[in-house]
Each structure stands twice: as C-alpha cells, then as structure tokens.
N, C-alpha and C positions, 0 to 999 in steps of 0.2 A: 462840913458835910456837902453843902451845895457845890463847893470848889471840887471836892472828890467826884461828884456826879458829873460835872462839866468835864473834867478830865477823861473819865470813862467814855462819855459821849463822843468826845473828840477822837479818842482812839478807835472807837467802834466805826465812826464815820470815815476816818482815814483808811481803816481796813476794808470798808465797803467800796471807796473809791479805788483803792489798789486792786481789788478783786474785779472791779468793773474795767479797769485798764488792762489788766491781765487777760480778761475774756476778749476784749476789743482786739489785742494784739494777736491772740490765738486765731480769731476769726479772720483777721487780715492775713495771717501766714497760711491758713487753710485756703483762703480765696486765691493767693497767689499760686499755691501748689496746684489748685483746680485749674487755674488759667493756664499754667505751663502744661498740664496733662492734656488739655483740650486742643493744643496747637497741632495743626496738621502740616506736615513738611512734604511738599509735592515735588517730585524729580521729574524734569522733562524727558520724555522718551520720543518726542517728535522731532525736534531739530537735531538731537543726538540720537540717530537710529543706525548705528554701525552694524554690519553684518559680516560674518565670515562662515566658512564651511567647517562643520564639525567632523568627527572622526568617521561618521557614517556618510559623509559627502553632502549633508544637508545644510542649507543656509539657516543660520541661527543668529539672534541678537547677542551682542556682548559689548562690553567696554562701559563702565560707569553705571552699572545697574544696582539697585538695592540688593537684590537676592544673588548677585554674582560673587562667588567666594574666591575666585582666582585672583591673582595680583591685580589685574585690571578692574576688578569691582570696587563697589561702594559699600559692601556689606558691613564692613567695620564702622565707616562713617555713619551709616544708617543706624547700627546698634548704638552709637553714642548718642544719637537723637532720642531713641527709644528709652534708653537708660534714664535720659533726662526728663522723661514723662511725655514725650511727644508721639504723634502717630505718623506713620509713613504711607505715602501715596505716590502714584505716578500718573502722568498724563501723556498719552500716546496720540493726542489729537491737537489740532490747532488751539492754543490758548485763547480764552476770551475772559472778560471781566466776569461773566456769568459762571463759566465751569471753574473759575479760580475763587469763587466767593466764599468757599468754605476752607481755603487754604490760607495759612498763616505766613509760611514760607515757601517761595517757589524757586527752585534751583534750576538753572539752564547751564550745562556743562558741555564745553568742547563741541559746538555745533558742527555738522558734517561738511566735508569737501567731498568733490566727486570721487577722490581717491578712496575715501572711507564708505560711501554709499553710492549705489549706481544711480539713485534719483534722490539727491539730498533735498530736504526741506529747508530752504533758505528763509530767514526771517524777512517778512514782508511789511510794507508800510502799515497795513491794517493789524498785524501782529503787534507792532510798536504801539500803535494806538490803544488796543485792548490791554496789553500789559501795563502801559503807563497809566491807563484809567484805574486799574486794580491797585497798582502802587499808591496813587494819589489818595485811595480811599483807606489806606492803611497797611497795605501789603509790604512784606519784606522780600525783596529779590536778590538772590545771590547769583551773580554772573561769574562763571569760572572759564577762562579762556585757555590758551596754550601758546606755545611759540608758534609763529606764523606758518611754519611748514605743516603743522599738525592741527589746525583750526581754520574755519571759515571766518575770517575776520571782517571783510567788508560789509556783509549784511549784519553781523553781530554789532558791529560799531554803530549802525543806525539806531539800535536800541540804546547803547552806551551813551551816545550823544545827547540823548534826552535828559541825561542826568549829569552832564558835564564831564563825562569821562570818554577816553579813547584808548583802545588796546593798540599799543604801537607794534609796528612790523619789525621787531628786533628780537634779540636773543640774550637774555640776562642769566647769570648763574650757570654758564654752560659747564656741563660735567661729561667728561670723556668716558669714564668707566668707573667701576666700583673702587678703584685704587685713588680715586680723586673725589671723595665725598665732600671734602671740606670746600670745594669750589661751589658747592651748592648750600653752604651754611649761611643762615641769617640769624643774627642776634635779635632776641625779643625781650631780653631783660628790661623790666620797667615799662613794657608796652601796656597801655591801659586795656587792651582787648586780651592779650595773651599773659594773663596774670600769673599763671603757674609754669609756663614753659619760658625756658631761658634761651634755647637754641633749637631752630628748626631746619629742616632740609626742603629746599625747594629748587629743583634743577630745571634748566632749559625753559624759563618763563619769559613772557613778554612784560615789558614795563607799560604803566598806565599814564596817559596825559590827562591833566586836570584843568578845568575851567569852572567858572560860576560857583555853584554850591558844593562841588566835590572837593573832598579833603584826603590827604594821605593818611593811611592807617599804619602801614608798614613799609620801610624802605629797605633795600639792600646795601651792601657795603659800598656801592658805587653811587649811592644817593638817589637811585631810581625807585619810584613808587611801584610796588608790586601787589599792594592791596590798598584799595581806596574805598570810601564810602560817600553817600550823598543823601540828605533829606530831600523828599520830594513829597509835597502835600502832608498827609498824615503818616506816610510810609518812608521806607529807607531802602536804598539800593547799596550792595556790597559788591565790589569787582575784585577779582582775583586773577592774576597773570597765569595761573596754571591749575589744573584739577588736582593738586598736590596731595590730597588726602585719600587717595585710593589705596587699595589693600597693601600694595608693595611697599608703601612707605609709612604704615601705621601698625604692621604686624610683628614688630620686633626686629626686623632685619637690618635696620640702621645701626651703624656703630654707636657704642656708648657715648652719651653726651647729647645726641639728638633727641628731641623731645616732641616729635610730631604727634604722639598719642595724646600727650598734654595739651598740646596746641589744638587739636581737634575738639577736645573737650572745652576748651576756653572759647573756641569759636561758636561752637553749638550753644553754649549757655549765653553768649553775647547775643546771637541771633534770636534765640527764644525770648530774651529779655526785650530785645527791640520790638518783637511782635506783641508782647504782653503790654508794653508801655505806650503803644501807638495812641 
C-alpha cells in the first residue's frame, strides 16, 4: 500500500514539474514574440534624399522609401519587416545617439552624390561618432552601398571603417540587360544567414574589404565579399554592396530559380534576432 502511494506521489510530482516546464517555455516564447514585435526599424531619409520631378513638374522624394511602391522603392522590404512583427520608422534629420535610442535597426542606403541631390548630406565625423555610440550600446546598423558610380563612397567609408569594413571602388556581378540575369546570380545554399534561399540576384555591386573584427557573410563566384558583418560593443553592423532588395527584384519579376523574396525574409529575421539578442 505504501509503495502504491509512493508511485502515485512520484507521478503527480513529475506531472507538476512537466506543467511548470511547459509554462516556462510558453512564457519564454511569448517574451521572444513580444521582443520581436517591439523592434523599430528606422530607414535613413537624410543621407539618402534623392529628388526628381513628378508628372506635375514638382520636385519629390524617391528611391528606397518605405512607402514607395514603384520598382525603386522599399515597400516590399518594409512589409517583410512588419510581417515579422517589427515597426517601421524613418529619420530625415542628422542621426544622433539620442534620436536613435528607440531604434533597434537603423538602415542607411545609397548615400547621395551631387548627381542625385543638389545639396547632398555627406556623412560627417560627428555623424560617425553618434552612430558608432549608438551601435556600441546595442544598435544594429545595416549599411547598403552600390556600385561606385551610383553612391557616395568616400564619406560612407568613414563610417564603415569604424567597424573594419571598406566599400571598394569596383563593379562586381555586372549585368548588361535582362538577357543576362545569370551574371548577377549568387549561390546561398548552406549559408547560415540565408537559410531558406538557395540562389539570389545581386547585380552591379561593390565588394567589401575586411579588417579587424569584420567577417564575410556572403561571397560571389569570384570570391569577393559582398555582404559582411562586425560585432561592435553590444551591437552589430552589417554591410551590403548594393541596395538589392528594392521592389524591382523582390516582386516576382526575376526568372524562376532566383529567390530574393526568401532571402529578404531570411535577412530580416536575422537582423531582428541580432537586435533581440544584443
């Protein structure tokens, strides 16, 4: 009789422990979900401030904007972040550690040349200081360049240099026209960041030189680094040689076999995870 009571007690206790563990796991999962949903992703509108004339002859902003649904916009990239639970924001002022304090991920894409903006806002030493301070405290910075003919690299590189990276003045994956998509193909099978995408399209990109803490994330068929990352303090910096996730190349226009849409999703989830685990 005593042995029977003992076995019942052990079963009850084991069940109690199992229920407690299950509850802890649920709480942890909910906490992770809340953390992801709380992340704010801020897109720079200050260093990238391209303008053109619309049909009415008026000057208007365009190129790599969250709300821009044309081929040159980031509306699909932005939707990938919101689908993952993040919030979108933009910053059209000089970035500071203070106005970035509620931002988890800050994206600077394709800073302007004089060809793109009559009065470009070049990255200055004070900007480098403020952004670096924010990253060191745990921010995740995504720097997206371009081929040197279409981006202001000298000042952009003063920021990249702080993290052991340098956007090179070269042209990788040059694609002449839509009949030569394969010239922009990059294999991503087995890559720890692009876990669902096997092949992506990145055309006319610049390579990235690495020193110190910077590491290659993705190389092209020539062995040139086109995506890199570096830990800096509590934060992380990711550099990409092109703004390759604008609408034109994630809207289903690419030939079968290219998976930029999956790659966008992979990249977004990786960036959000970096922000959560800082």
